[in-house]
Backbone as XML, in Angstrom:
<?xml version="1.0"?>
<chain id="A" units="angstrom">
  <residue number="1" name="MET">
    <atom name="N" x="227.833" y="21.432" z="93.321"/>
    <atom name="CA" x="228.072" y="21.479" z="91.886"/>
    <atom name="C" x="228.772" y="20.192" z="91.470"/>
  </residue>
  <residue number="2" name="ALA">
    <atom name="N" x="228.217" y="19.522" z="90.474"/>
    <atom name="CA" x="228.845" y="18.315" z="89.951"/>
    <atom name="C" x="230.102" y="18.708" z="89.192"/>
  </residue>
  <residue number="3" name="ASN">
    <atom name="N" x="231.143" y="17.885" z="89.280"/>
    <atom name="CA" x="232.357" y="18.222" z="88.561"/>
    <atom name="C" x="232.899" y="17.009" z="87.833"/>
  </residue>
  <residue number="4" name="ASN">
    <atom name="N" x="233.145" y="15.934" z="88.526"/>
    <atom name="CA" x="233.681" y="14.725" z="87.918"/>
    <atom name="C" x="234.988" y="14.968" z="87.175"/>
  </residue>
  <residue number="5" name="GLY">
    <atom name="N" x="235.746" y="15.996" z="87.560"/>
    <atom name="CA" x="237.057" y="16.237" z="86.987"/>
    <atom name="C" x="237.068" y="16.832" z="85.594"/>
  </residue>
  <residue number="6" name="HIS">
    <atom name="N" x="235.976" y="17.401" z="85.138"/>
    <atom name="CA" x="235.935" y="17.997" z="83.805"/>
    <atom name="C" x="236.363" y="19.458" z="83.845"/>
  </residue>
  <residue number="7" name="ASP">
    <atom name="N" x="236.928" y="19.915" z="82.737"/>
    <atom name="CA" x="237.296" y="21.323" z="82.617"/>
    <atom name="C" x="236.055" y="22.208" z="82.551"/>
  </residue>
  <residue number="8" name="PHE">
    <atom name="N" x="235.010" y="21.711" z="81.878"/>
    <atom name="CA" x="233.745" y="22.437" z="81.735"/>
    <atom name="C" x="232.596" y="21.504" z="82.081"/>
  </residue>
  <residue number="9" name="ASN">
    <atom name="N" x="231.538" y="22.077" z="82.640"/>
    <atom name="CA" x="230.299" y="21.360" z="82.897"/>
    <atom name="C" x="229.174" y="22.160" z="82.268"/>
  </residue>
  <residue number="10" name="ILE">
    <atom name="N" x="228.350" y="21.471" z="81.479"/>
    <atom name="CA" x="227.219" y="22.128" z="80.823"/>
    <atom name="C" x="225.946" y="21.488" z="81.344"/>
  </residue>
  <residue number="11" name="PHE">
    <atom name="N" x="225.086" y="22.308" z="81.936"/>
    <atom name="CA" x="223.801" y="21.841" z="82.441"/>
    <atom name="C" x="222.728" y="22.256" z="81.448"/>
  </residue>
  <residue number="12" name="THR">
    <atom name="N" x="221.854" y="21.322" z="81.104"/>
    <atom name="CA" x="220.843" y="21.571" z="80.084"/>
    <atom name="C" x="219.454" y="21.395" z="80.679"/>
  </residue>
  <residue number="13" name="ASP">
    <atom name="N" x="218.483" y="22.053" z="80.054"/>
    <atom name="CA" x="217.093" y="21.845" z="80.457"/>
    <atom name="C" x="216.173" y="22.287" z="79.342"/>
  </residue>
  <residue number="14" name="GLY">
    <atom name="N" x="214.990" y="21.688" z="79.321"/>
    <atom name="CA" x="213.929" y="22.058" z="78.401"/>
    <atom name="C" x="212.634" y="22.183" z="79.170"/>
  </residue>
  <residue number="15" name="SER">
    <atom name="N" x="211.732" y="23.038" z="78.700"/>
    <atom name="CA" x="210.469" y="23.206" z="79.408"/>
    <atom name="C" x="209.368" y="23.623" z="78.439"/>
  </residue>
  <residue number="16" name="LYS">
    <atom name="N" x="208.136" y="23.398" z="78.898"/>
    <atom name="CA" x="206.955" y="23.869" z="78.176"/>
    <atom name="C" x="205.949" y="24.309" z="79.225"/>
  </residue>
  <residue number="17" name="ILE">
    <atom name="N" x="205.660" y="25.607" z="79.234"/>
    <atom name="CA" x="204.719" y="26.172" z="80.200"/>
    <atom name="C" x="203.793" y="27.132" z="79.468"/>
  </residue>
  <residue number="18" name="GLU">
    <atom name="N" x="202.502" y="26.908" z="79.644"/>
    <atom name="CA" x="201.484" y="27.766" z="79.036"/>
    <atom name="C" x="201.726" y="27.961" z="77.541"/>
  </residue>
  <residue number="19" name="GLY">
    <atom name="N" x="202.077" y="26.878" z="76.859"/>
    <atom name="CA" x="202.274" y="26.913" z="75.417"/>
    <atom name="C" x="203.611" y="27.453" z="74.955"/>
  </residue>
  <residue number="20" name="LYS">
    <atom name="N" x="204.448" y="27.898" z="75.864"/>
    <atom name="CA" x="205.773" y="28.411" z="75.499"/>
    <atom name="C" x="206.805" y="27.317" z="75.752"/>
  </residue>
  <residue number="21" name="VAL">
    <atom name="N" x="207.621" y="27.053" z="74.728"/>
    <atom name="CA" x="208.621" y="25.989" z="74.812"/>
    <atom name="C" x="210.006" y="26.616" z="74.758"/>
  </residue>
  <residue number="22" name="GLY">
    <atom name="N" x="210.858" y="26.201" z="75.691"/>
    <atom name="CA" x="212.201" y="26.751" z="75.743"/>
    <atom name="C" x="213.221" y="25.706" z="76.130"/>
  </residue>
  <residue number="23" name="ALA">
    <atom name="N" x="214.458" y="25.999" z="75.823"/>
    <atom name="CA" x="215.592" y="25.157" z="76.206"/>
    <atom name="C" x="216.712" y="26.091" z="76.621"/>
  </residue>
  <residue number="24" name="ALA">
    <atom name="N" x="217.596" y="25.583" z="77.468"/>
    <atom name="CA" x="218.677" y="26.439" z="77.951"/>
    <atom name="C" x="219.902" y="25.619" z="78.308"/>
  </residue>
  <residue number="25" name="LEU">
    <atom name="N" x="221.044" y="26.305" z="78.266"/>
    <atom name="CA" x="222.327" y="25.740" z="78.686"/>
    <atom name="C" x="222.955" y="26.698" z="79.691"/>
  </residue>
  <residue number="26" name="SER">
    <atom name="N" x="223.612" y="26.120" z="80.659"/>
    <atom name="CA" x="224.400" y="26.893" z="81.610"/>
    <atom name="C" x="225.783" y="26.246" z="81.647"/>
  </residue>
  <residue number="27" name="VAL">
    <atom name="N" x="226.801" y="26.996" z="81.221"/>
    <atom name="CA" x="228.160" y="26.472" z="81.101"/>
    <atom name="C" x="228.984" y="26.956" z="82.287"/>
  </residue>
  <residue number="28" name="TRP">
    <atom name="N" x="229.667" y="26.010" z="82.929"/>
    <atom name="CA" x="230.461" y="26.310" z="84.120"/>
    <atom name="C" x="231.895" y="25.861" z="83.925"/>
  </residue>
  <residue number="29" name="ARG">
    <atom name="N" x="232.797" y="26.674" z="84.414"/>
    <atom name="CA" x="234.210" y="26.296" z="84.523"/>
    <atom name="C" x="234.555" y="26.443" z="85.996"/>
  </residue>
  <residue number="30" name="GLY">
    <atom name="N" x="234.751" y="25.332" z="86.662"/>
    <atom name="CA" x="234.915" y="25.366" z="88.112"/>
    <atom name="C" x="233.627" y="25.836" z="88.750"/>
  </residue>
  <residue number="31" name="ALA">
    <atom name="N" x="233.733" y="26.803" z="89.634"/>
    <atom name="CA" x="232.560" y="27.307" z="90.347"/>
    <atom name="C" x="231.949" y="28.539" z="89.681"/>
  </residue>
  <residue number="32" name="ALA">
    <atom name="N" x="232.423" y="28.892" z="88.489"/>
    <atom name="CA" x="231.947" y="30.103" z="87.823"/>
    <atom name="C" x="231.159" y="29.767" z="86.558"/>
  </residue>
  <residue number="33" name="GLU">
    <atom name="N" x="229.991" y="30.366" z="86.448"/>
    <atom name="CA" x="229.217" y="30.247" z="85.213"/>
    <atom name="C" x="229.876" y="31.153" z="84.176"/>
  </residue>
  <residue number="34" name="THR">
    <atom name="N" x="230.208" y="30.576" z="83.009"/>
    <atom name="CA" x="230.923" y="31.343" z="81.985"/>
    <atom name="C" x="230.061" y="31.729" z="80.798"/>
  </residue>
  <residue number="35" name="LYS">
    <atom name="N" x="228.932" y="31.031" z="80.619"/>
    <atom name="CA" x="228.085" y="31.308" z="79.457"/>
    <atom name="C" x="226.702" y="30.741" z="79.708"/>
  </residue>
  <residue number="36" name="THR">
    <atom name="N" x="225.697" y="31.406" z="79.140"/>
    <atom name="CA" x="224.346" y="30.862" z="79.120"/>
    <atom name="C" x="223.806" y="30.965" z="77.701"/>
  </residue>
  <residue number="37" name="LEU">
    <atom name="N" x="222.872" y="30.109" z="77.404"/>
    <atom name="CA" x="222.228" y="30.132" z="76.096"/>
    <atom name="C" x="220.763" y="29.782" z="76.302"/>
  </residue>
  <residue number="38" name="LYS">
    <atom name="N" x="219.879" y="30.653" z="75.820"/>
    <atom name="CA" x="218.439" y="30.411" z="75.888"/>
    <atom name="C" x="217.924" y="30.212" z="74.469"/>
  </residue>
  <residue number="39" name="LEU">
    <atom name="N" x="217.109" y="29.199" z="74.291"/>
    <atom name="CA" x="216.554" y="28.877" z="72.980"/>
    <atom name="C" x="215.031" y="28.858" z="73.061"/>
  </residue>
  <residue number="40" name="VAL">
    <atom name="N" x="214.373" y="29.417" z="72.065"/>
    <atom name="CA" x="212.919" y="29.408" z="71.999"/>
    <atom name="C" x="212.507" y="28.476" z="70.866"/>
  </residue>
  <residue number="41" name="LEU">
    <atom name="N" x="211.590" y="27.579" z="71.171"/>
    <atom name="CA" x="211.099" y="26.629" z="70.184"/>
    <atom name="C" x="209.647" y="26.962" z="69.846"/>
  </residue>
  <residue number="42" name="PRO">
    <atom name="N" x="209.158" y="26.525" z="68.691"/>
    <atom name="CA" x="207.749" y="26.748" z="68.356"/>
    <atom name="C" x="206.837" y="26.077" z="69.395"/>
  </residue>
  <residue number="43" name="SER">
    <atom name="N" x="205.651" y="26.627" z="69.572"/>
    <atom name="CA" x="204.734" y="26.151" z="70.610"/>
    <atom name="C" x="204.275" y="24.705" z="70.400"/>
  </residue>
  <residue number="44" name="TYR">
    <atom name="N" x="204.365" y="24.191" z="69.172"/>
    <atom name="CA" x="203.938" y="22.812" z="68.924"/>
    <atom name="C" x="204.998" y="21.780" z="69.349"/>
  </residue>
  <residue number="45" name="CYS">
    <atom name="N" x="206.186" y="22.235" z="69.741"/>
    <atom name="CA" x="207.242" y="21.312" z="70.167"/>
    <atom name="C" x="206.954" y="20.773" z="71.565"/>
  </residue>
  <residue number="46" name="THR">
    <atom name="N" x="207.564" y="19.646" z="71.864"/>
    <atom name="CA" x="207.387" y="18.998" z="73.156"/>
    <atom name="C" x="208.577" y="19.293" z="74.077"/>
  </residue>
  <residue number="47" name="VAL">
    <atom name="N" x="208.398" y="18.993" z="75.351"/>
    <atom name="CA" x="209.496" y="19.118" z="76.303"/>
    <atom name="C" x="210.637" y="18.190" z="75.892"/>
  </residue>
  <residue number="48" name="TYR">
    <atom name="N" x="210.293" y="16.993" z="75.431"/>
    <atom name="CA" x="211.302" y="16.029" z="74.980"/>
    <atom name="C" x="212.168" y="16.638" z="73.880"/>
  </residue>
  <residue number="49" name="GLN">
    <atom name="N" x="211.553" y="17.311" z="72.913"/>
    <atom name="CA" x="212.302" y="17.949" z="71.842"/>
    <atom name="C" x="213.186" y="19.073" z="72.389"/>
  </residue>
  <residue number="50" name="ALA">
    <atom name="N" x="212.661" y="19.821" z="73.347"/>
    <atom name="CA" x="213.449" y="20.894" z="73.961"/>
    <atom name="C" x="214.658" y="20.320" z="74.699"/>
  </residue>
  <residue number="51" name="GLU">
    <atom name="N" x="214.450" y="19.218" z="75.415"/>
    <atom name="CA" x="215.556" y="18.572" z="76.127"/>
    <atom name="C" x="216.619" y="18.082" z="75.134"/>
  </residue>
  <residue number="52" name="LEU">
    <atom name="N" x="216.189" y="17.439" z="74.054"/>
    <atom name="CA" x="217.137" y="16.962" z="73.042"/>
    <atom name="C" x="217.889" y="18.117" z="72.386"/>
  </residue>
  <residue number="53" name="LEU">
    <atom name="N" x="217.179" y="19.214" z="72.112"/>
    <atom name="CA" x="217.841" y="20.368" z="71.506"/>
    <atom name="C" x="218.910" y="20.933" z="72.440"/>
  </residue>
  <residue number="54" name="ALA">
    <atom name="N" x="218.592" y="21.029" z="73.721"/>
    <atom name="CA" x="219.566" y="21.557" z="74.677"/>
    <atom name="C" x="220.815" y="20.680" z="74.723"/>
  </residue>
  <residue number="55" name="ILE">
    <atom name="N" x="220.634" y="19.361" z="74.754"/>
    <atom name="CA" x="221.778" y="18.444" z="74.777"/>
    <atom name="C" x="222.561" y="18.535" z="73.470"/>
  </residue>
  <residue number="56" name="CYS">
    <atom name="N" x="221.857" y="18.642" z="72.359"/>
    <atom name="CA" x="222.510" y="18.762" z="71.055"/>
    <atom name="C" x="223.373" y="20.021" z="70.998"/>
  </residue>
  <residue number="57" name="ARG">
    <atom name="N" x="222.844" y="21.133" z="71.485"/>
    <atom name="CA" x="223.620" y="22.379" z="71.488"/>
    <atom name="C" x="224.821" y="22.271" z="72.426"/>
  </residue>
  <residue number="58" name="ALA">
    <atom name="N" x="224.656" y="21.573" z="73.534"/>
    <atom name="CA" x="225.781" y="21.375" z="74.461"/>
    <atom name="C" x="226.872" y="20.542" z="73.789"/>
  </residue>
  <residue number="59" name="ALA">
    <atom name="N" x="226.468" y="19.497" z="73.071"/>
    <atom name="CA" x="227.436" y="18.654" z="72.364"/>
    <atom name="C" x="228.154" y="19.462" z="71.281"/>
  </residue>
  <residue number="60" name="ARG">
    <atom name="N" x="227.400" y="20.311" z="70.594"/>
    <atom name="CA" x="228.009" y="21.174" z="69.569"/>
    <atom name="C" x="229.025" y="22.122" z="70.200"/>
  </residue>
  <residue number="61" name="MET">
    <atom name="N" x="228.650" y="22.724" z="71.329"/>
    <atom name="CA" x="229.555" y="23.631" z="72.020"/>
    <atom name="C" x="230.827" y="22.899" z="72.457"/>
  </residue>
  <residue number="62" name="ALA">
    <atom name="N" x="230.663" y="21.688" z="72.957"/>
    <atom name="CA" x="231.818" y="20.897" z="73.396"/>
    <atom name="C" x="232.745" y="20.607" z="72.220"/>
  </residue>
  <residue number="63" name="ALA">
    <atom name="N" x="232.177" y="20.278" z="71.066"/>
    <atom name="CA" x="232.987" y="19.921" z="69.902"/>
    <atom name="C" x="233.637" y="21.136" z="69.247"/>
  </residue>
  <residue number="64" name="GLU">
    <atom name="N" x="232.921" y="22.256" z="69.206"/>
    <atom name="CA" x="233.386" y="23.391" z="68.409"/>
    <atom name="C" x="234.035" y="24.526" z="69.195"/>
  </residue>
  <residue number="65" name="ASN">
    <atom name="N" x="233.686" y="24.686" z="70.480"/>
    <atom name="CA" x="234.103" y="25.894" z="71.177"/>
    <atom name="C" x="234.904" y="25.681" z="72.451"/>
  </residue>
  <residue number="66" name="LEU">
    <atom name="N" x="234.824" y="24.525" z="73.060"/>
    <atom name="CA" x="235.464" y="24.334" z="74.354"/>
    <atom name="C" x="236.736" y="23.511" z="74.221"/>
  </residue>
  <residue number="67" name="VAL">
    <atom name="N" x="237.715" y="23.849" z="75.040"/>
    <atom name="CA" x="238.979" y="23.133" z="75.046"/>
    <atom name="C" x="239.056" y="22.346" z="76.345"/>
  </residue>
  <residue number="68" name="GLY">
    <atom name="N" x="239.324" y="21.063" z="76.225"/>
    <atom name="CA" x="239.413" y="20.216" z="77.406"/>
    <atom name="C" x="238.231" y="19.280" z="77.521"/>
  </residue>
  <residue number="69" name="SER">
    <atom name="N" x="238.087" y="18.692" z="78.691"/>
    <atom name="CA" x="237.025" y="17.719" z="78.912"/>
    <atom name="C" x="235.732" y="18.428" z="79.318"/>
  </residue>
  <residue number="70" name="VAL">
    <atom name="N" x="234.609" y="17.804" z="78.946"/>
    <atom name="CA" x="233.300" y="18.419" z="79.167"/>
    <atom name="C" x="232.338" y="17.386" z="79.736"/>
  </residue>
  <residue number="71" name="GLY">
    <atom name="N" x="231.625" y="17.774" z="80.771"/>
    <atom name="CA" x="230.518" y="16.980" z="81.298"/>
    <atom name="C" x="229.226" y="17.657" z="80.906"/>
  </residue>
  <residue number="72" name="ILE">
    <atom name="N" x="228.304" y="16.910" z="80.316"/>
    <atom name="CA" x="226.993" y="17.434" z="79.936"/>
    <atom name="C" x="225.970" y="16.761" z="80.838"/>
  </residue>
  <residue number="73" name="TYR">
    <atom name="N" x="225.162" y="17.578" z="81.525"/>
    <atom name="CA" x="224.213" y="17.096" z="82.518"/>
    <atom name="C" x="222.789" y="17.409" z="82.092"/>
  </residue>
  <residue number="74" name="SER">
    <atom name="N" x="221.916" y="16.412" z="82.190"/>
    <atom name="CA" x="220.507" y="16.583" z="81.855"/>
    <atom name="C" x="219.651" y="15.837" z="82.857"/>
  </residue>
  <residue number="75" name="ASP">
    <atom name="N" x="218.472" y="16.365" z="83.125"/>
    <atom name="CA" x="217.528" y="15.640" z="83.973"/>
    <atom name="C" x="216.549" y="14.828" z="83.132"/>
  </residue>
  <residue number="76" name="SER">
    <atom name="N" x="216.781" y="14.768" z="81.820"/>
    <atom name="CA" x="215.909" y="14.003" z="80.920"/>
    <atom name="C" x="216.535" y="12.652" z="80.603"/>
  </residue>
  <residue number="77" name="LEU">
    <atom name="N" x="216.142" y="11.660" z="81.365"/>
    <atom name="CA" x="216.664" y="10.312" z="81.141"/>
    <atom name="C" x="216.271" y="9.794" z="79.761"/>
  </residue>
  <residue number="78" name="SER">
    <atom name="N" x="215.048" y="10.110" z="79.316"/>
    <atom name="CA" x="214.604" y="9.628" z="78.005"/>
    <atom name="C" x="215.448" y="10.223" z="76.875"/>
  </residue>
  <residue number="79" name="ALA">
    <atom name="N" x="215.812" y="11.491" z="76.966"/>
    <atom name="CA" x="216.651" y="12.112" z="75.932"/>
    <atom name="C" x="218.037" y="11.479" z="75.927"/>
  </residue>
  <residue number="80" name="LEU">
    <atom name="N" x="218.595" y="11.255" z="77.111"/>
    <atom name="CA" x="219.922" y="10.626" z="77.196"/>
    <atom name="C" x="219.898" y="9.198" z="76.662"/>
  </residue>
  <residue number="81" name="GLN">
    <atom name="N" x="218.829" y="8.464" z="76.945"/>
    <atom name="CA" x="218.719" y="7.095" z="76.432"/>
    <atom name="C" x="218.587" y="7.092" z="74.915"/>
  </residue>
  <residue number="82" name="THR">
    <atom name="N" x="217.896" y="8.087" z="74.376"/>
    <atom name="CA" x="217.785" y="8.201" z="72.916"/>
    <atom name="C" x="219.162" y="8.405" z="72.295"/>
  </residue>
  <residue number="83" name="LEU">
    <atom name="N" x="219.972" y="9.252" z="72.912"/>
    <atom name="CA" x="221.318" y="9.498" z="72.387"/>
    <atom name="C" x="222.175" y="8.239" z="72.417"/>
  </residue>
  <residue number="84" name="GLN">
    <atom name="N" x="221.995" y="7.415" z="73.430"/>
    <atom name="CA" x="222.807" y="6.206" z="73.578"/>
    <atom name="C" x="222.361" y="5.078" z="72.655"/>
  </residue>
  <residue number="85" name="ASN">
    <atom name="N" x="221.183" y="5.205" z="72.065"/>
    <atom name="CA" x="220.657" y="4.162" z="71.186"/>
    <atom name="C" x="220.983" y="4.492" z="69.730"/>
  </residue>
  <residue number="86" name="PRO">
    <atom name="N" x="221.944" y="3.800" z="69.129"/>
    <atom name="CA" x="222.321" y="4.125" z="67.747"/>
    <atom name="C" x="221.194" y="3.900" z="66.738"/>
  </residue>
  <residue number="87" name="LYS">
    <atom name="N" x="220.175" y="3.149" z="67.124"/>
    <atom name="CA" x="219.036" y="2.921" z="66.228"/>
    <atom name="C" x="218.002" y="4.039" z="66.312"/>
  </residue>
  <residue number="88" name="ALA">
    <atom name="N" x="218.114" y="4.909" z="67.303"/>
    <atom name="CA" x="217.198" y="6.039" z="67.446"/>
    <atom name="C" x="217.555" y="7.086" z="66.402"/>
  </residue>
  <residue number="89" name="LEU">
    <atom name="N" x="216.630" y="7.377" z="65.515"/>
    <atom name="CA" x="216.921" y="8.251" z="64.385"/>
    <atom name="C" x="216.295" y="9.640" z="64.497"/>
  </residue>
  <residue number="90" name="HIS">
    <atom name="N" x="215.923" y="10.030" z="65.703"/>
    <atom name="CA" x="215.416" y="11.395" z="65.862"/>
    <atom name="C" x="216.506" y="12.340" z="65.354"/>
  </residue>
  <residue number="91" name="PRO">
    <atom name="N" x="216.155" y="13.309" z="64.503"/>
    <atom name="CA" x="217.174" y="14.188" z="63.906"/>
    <atom name="C" x="218.080" y="14.883" z="64.924"/>
  </residue>
  <residue number="92" name="LEU">
    <atom name="N" x="217.536" y="15.310" z="66.052"/>
    <atom name="CA" x="218.378" y="15.967" z="67.054"/>
    <atom name="C" x="219.343" y="14.986" z="67.713"/>
  </residue>
  <residue number="93" name="ALA">
    <atom name="N" x="218.914" y="13.751" z="67.890"/>
    <atom name="CA" x="219.800" y="12.731" z="68.462"/>
    <atom name="C" x="220.925" y="12.399" z="67.487"/>
  </residue>
  <residue number="94" name="VAL">
    <atom name="N" x="220.593" y="12.281" z="66.217"/>
    <atom name="CA" x="221.602" y="12.001" z="65.191"/>
    <atom name="C" x="222.612" y="13.145" z="65.130"/>
  </residue>
  <residue number="95" name="GLU">
    <atom name="N" x="222.107" y="14.378" z="65.172"/>
    <atom name="CA" x="222.998" y="15.543" z="65.132"/>
    <atom name="C" x="223.898" y="15.589" z="66.367"/>
  </residue>
  <residue number="96" name="ALA">
    <atom name="N" x="223.326" y="15.340" z="67.535"/>
    <atom name="CA" x="224.107" y="15.354" z="68.772"/>
    <atom name="C" x="225.185" y="14.278" z="68.752"/>
  </residue>
  <residue number="97" name="ARG">
    <atom name="N" x="224.836" y="13.081" z="68.291"/>
    <atom name="CA" x="225.842" y="12.004" z="68.195"/>
    <atom name="C" x="226.958" y="12.400" z="67.240"/>
  </residue>
  <residue number="98" name="GLY">
    <atom name="N" x="226.642" y="13.136" z="66.189"/>
    <atom name="CA" x="227.665" y="13.619" z="65.261"/>
    <atom name="C" x="228.633" y="14.581" z="65.947"/>
  </residue>
  <residue number="99" name="PHE">
    <atom name="N" x="228.096" y="15.493" z="66.759"/>
    <atom name="CA" x="228.963" y="16.428" z="67.492"/>
    <atom name="C" x="229.816" y="15.684" z="68.518"/>
  </residue>
  <residue number="100" name="LEU">
    <atom name="N" x="229.230" y="14.690" z="69.174"/>
    <atom name="CA" x="229.998" y="13.906" z="70.154"/>
    <atom name="C" x="231.113" y="13.128" z="69.458"/>
  </residue>
  <residue number="101" name="ARG">
    <atom name="N" x="230.830" y="12.629" z="68.270"/>
    <atom name="CA" x="231.843" y="11.919" z="67.475"/>
    <atom name="C" x="232.957" y="12.895" z="67.057"/>
  </residue>
  <residue number="102" name="ASP">
    <atom name="N" x="232.570" y="14.104" z="66.637"/>
    <atom name="CA" x="233.564" y="15.121" z="66.260"/>
    <atom name="C" x="234.477" y="15.454" z="67.440"/>
  </residue>
  <residue number="103" name="ALA">
    <atom name="N" x="233.884" y="15.587" z="68.623"/>
    <atom name="CA" x="234.687" y="15.876" z="69.819"/>
    <atom name="C" x="235.667" y="14.743" z="70.087"/>
  </residue>
  <residue number="104" name="LEU">
    <atom name="N" x="235.201" y="13.517" z="69.947"/>
    <atom name="CA" x="236.059" y="12.352" z="70.162"/>
    <atom name="C" x="237.222" y="12.341" z="69.171"/>
  </residue>
  <residue number="105" name="LEU">
    <atom name="N" x="236.950" y="12.693" z="67.927"/>
    <atom name="CA" x="238.004" y="12.737" z="66.905"/>
    <atom name="C" x="239.045" y="13.819" z="67.202"/>
  </residue>
  <residue number="106" name="GLN">
    <atom name="N" x="238.656" y="14.806" z="68.008"/>
    <atom name="CA" x="239.584" y="15.857" z="68.429"/>
    <atom name="C" x="240.244" y="15.512" z="69.768"/>
  </residue>
  <residue number="107" name="ASN">
    <atom name="N" x="240.072" y="14.259" z="70.197"/>
    <atom name="CA" x="240.606" y="13.778" z="71.480"/>
    <atom name="C" x="240.050" y="14.522" z="72.681"/>
  </residue>
  <residue number="108" name="LYS">
    <atom name="N" x="238.820" y="15.005" z="72.556"/>
    <atom name="CA" x="238.144" y="15.636" z="73.685"/>
    <atom name="C" x="237.333" y="14.570" z="74.416"/>
  </residue>
  <residue number="109" name="ARG">
    <atom name="N" x="237.312" y="14.679" z="75.738"/>
    <atom name="CA" x="236.516" y="13.751" z="76.538"/>
    <atom name="C" x="235.211" y="14.449" z="76.893"/>
  </residue>
  <residue number="110" name="VAL">
    <atom name="N" x="234.113" y="13.939" z="76.328"/>
    <atom name="CA" x="232.784" y="14.475" z="76.616"/>
    <atom name="C" x="231.967" y="13.353" z="77.241"/>
  </residue>
  <residue number="111" name="SER">
    <atom name="N" x="231.434" y="13.606" z="78.419"/>
    <atom name="CA" x="230.649" y="12.605" z="79.136"/>
    <atom name="C" x="229.245" y="13.134" z="79.374"/>
  </residue>
  <residue number="112" name="LEU">
    <atom name="N" x="228.260" y="12.240" z="79.258"/>
    <atom name="CA" x="226.864" y="12.591" z="79.501"/>
    <atom name="C" x="226.441" y="12.041" z="80.849"/>
  </residue>
  <residue number="113" name="PHE">
    <atom name="N" x="225.699" y="12.852" z="81.606"/>
    <atom name="CA" x="225.254" y="12.450" z="82.934"/>
    <atom name="C" x="223.780" y="12.758" z="83.117"/>
  </residue>
  <residue number="114" name="TRP">
    <atom name="N" x="223.092" y="11.855" z="83.787"/>
    <atom name="CA" x="221.718" y="12.110" z="84.208"/>
    <atom name="C" x="221.756" y="12.627" z="85.630"/>
  </residue>
  <residue number="115" name="ILE">
    <atom name="N" x="221.078" y="13.733" z="85.872"/>
    <atom name="CA" x="220.932" y="14.249" z="87.232"/>
    <atom name="C" x="219.454" y="14.178" z="87.590"/>
  </residue>
  <residue number="116" name="LYS">
    <atom name="N" x="219.186" y="13.614" z="88.743"/>
    <atom name="CA" x="217.805" y="13.358" z="89.148"/>
    <atom name="C" x="217.005" y="14.646" z="89.290"/>
  </residue>
  <residue number="117" name="ALA">
    <atom name="N" x="217.587" y="15.639" z="89.861"/>
    <atom name="CA" x="216.890" y="16.912" z="90.049"/>
    <atom name="C" x="217.876" y="18.043" z="89.847"/>
  </residue>
  <residue number="118" name="SER">
    <atom name="N" x="217.357" y="19.196" z="89.489"/>
    <atom name="CA" x="218.249" y="20.317" z="89.197"/>
    <atom name="C" x="218.560" y="21.158" z="90.425"/>
  </residue>
  <residue number="119" name="ARG">
    <atom name="N" x="217.956" y="20.870" z="91.545"/>
    <atom name="CA" x="218.141" y="21.698" z="92.744"/>
    <atom name="C" x="219.601" y="21.672" z="93.225"/>
  </residue>
  <residue number="120" name="GLY">
    <atom name="N" x="220.140" y="22.855" z="93.456"/>
    <atom name="CA" x="221.483" y="22.966" z="94.023"/>
    <atom name="C" x="222.603" y="22.697" z="93.035"/>
  </residue>
  <residue number="121" name="THR">
    <atom name="N" x="222.316" y="22.675" z="91.749"/>
    <atom name="CA" x="223.347" y="22.445" z="90.743"/>
    <atom name="C" x="223.245" y="23.524" z="89.676"/>
  </residue>
  <residue number="122" name="GLY">
    <atom name="N" x="224.142" y="23.482" z="88.728"/>
    <atom name="CA" x="224.028" y="24.357" z="87.568"/>
    <atom name="C" x="222.765" y="24.044" z="86.791"/>
  </residue>
  <residue number="123" name="GLY">
    <atom name="N" x="222.214" y="22.857" z="87.023"/>
    <atom name="CA" x="220.957" y="22.483" z="86.384"/>
    <atom name="C" x="219.809" y="23.365" z="86.818"/>
  </residue>
  <residue number="124" name="GLU">
    <atom name="N" x="219.862" y="23.839" z="88.058"/>
    <atom name="CA" x="218.829" y="24.757" z="88.530"/>
    <atom name="C" x="218.877" y="26.042" z="87.722"/>
  </residue>
  <residue number="125" name="ARG">
    <atom name="N" x="220.068" y="26.498" z="87.410"/>
    <atom name="CA" x="220.235" y="27.709" z="86.593"/>
    <atom name="C" x="219.676" y="27.465" z="85.187"/>
  </residue>
  <residue number="126" name="ALA">
    <atom name="N" x="220.000" y="26.321" z="84.595"/>
    <atom name="CA" x="219.485" y="25.992" z="83.259"/>
    <atom name="C" x="217.967" y="25.903" z="83.285"/>
  </residue>
  <residue number="127" name="CYS">
    <atom name="N" x="217.434" y="25.342" z="84.361"/>
    <atom name="CA" x="215.987" y="25.235" z="84.512"/>
    <atom name="C" x="215.343" y="26.614" z="84.478"/>
  </residue>
  <residue number="128" name="ARG">
    <atom name="N" x="215.886" y="27.532" z="85.235"/>
    <atom name="CA" x="215.329" y="28.894" z="85.267"/>
    <atom name="C" x="215.471" y="29.587" z="83.901"/>
  </residue>
  <residue number="129" name="LEU">
    <atom name="N" x="216.582" y="29.375" z="83.249"/>
    <atom name="CA" x="216.799" y="29.988" z="81.932"/>
    <atom name="C" x="215.818" y="29.435" z="80.890"/>
  </residue>
  <residue number="130" name="SER">
    <atom name="N" x="215.450" y="28.164" z="81.032"/>
    <atom name="CA" x="214.579" y="27.540" z="80.031"/>
    <atom name="C" x="213.133" y="28.038" z="80.131"/>
  </residue>
  <residue number="131" name="GLY">
    <atom name="N" x="212.815" y="28.716" z="81.225"/>
    <atom name="CA" x="211.489" y="29.318" z="81.320"/>
    <atom name="C" x="210.580" y="28.699" z="82.349"/>
  </residue>
  <residue number="132" name="GLN">
    <atom name="N" x="211.045" y="27.743" z="83.133"/>
    <atom name="CA" x="210.200" y="27.130" z="84.138"/>
    <atom name="C" x="210.062" y="28.088" z="85.307"/>
  </residue>
  <residue number="133" name="GLY">
    <atom name="N" x="208.864" y="28.165" z="85.823"/>
    <atom name="CA" x="208.609" y="29.037" z="86.958"/>
    <atom name="C" x="209.240" y="28.522" z="88.236"/>
  </residue>
  <residue number="134" name="SER">
    <atom name="N" x="209.079" y="27.231" z="88.523"/>
    <atom name="CA" x="209.669" y="26.700" z="89.747"/>
    <atom name="C" x="210.578" y="25.538" z="89.397"/>
  </residue>
  <residue number="135" name="CYS">
    <atom name="N" x="211.777" y="25.597" z="89.866"/>
    <atom name="CA" x="212.773" y="24.571" z="89.604"/>
    <atom name="C" x="213.149" y="23.942" z="90.928"/>
  </residue>
  <residue number="136" name="ALA">
    <atom name="N" x="212.720" y="22.699" z="91.112"/>
    <atom name="CA" x="213.002" y="22.024" z="92.385"/>
    <atom name="C" x="214.111" y="21.020" z="92.238"/>
  </residue>
</chain>
């Protein structure tokens, strides 16, 4: 389990299988999962949109509901790069950056991390929650 010294770790994932699009969060405090969130998106949405939505919801949770430092983990490098690019105007990226800014204004430390694969991490749990049949 990744920790990096954060009070909370949120693992995110998005998926699209057989026309069904989903996103999920798995929230951990230490070695215990404390919350999960499953989101259903319209079938015309992409995996990229699902990944961005999951990260956006994690950022919102960090800003509005969690006390202390938060690590947000995603296996979507493209979604994370979109968030880091201030010129990227995708509505979910703009919203997520707003939540990250709100957290910063509250003196919360929120860090974003790319994880190569979800196997053996809370990311595997998020993967299963998002609707993927096999999470490697």
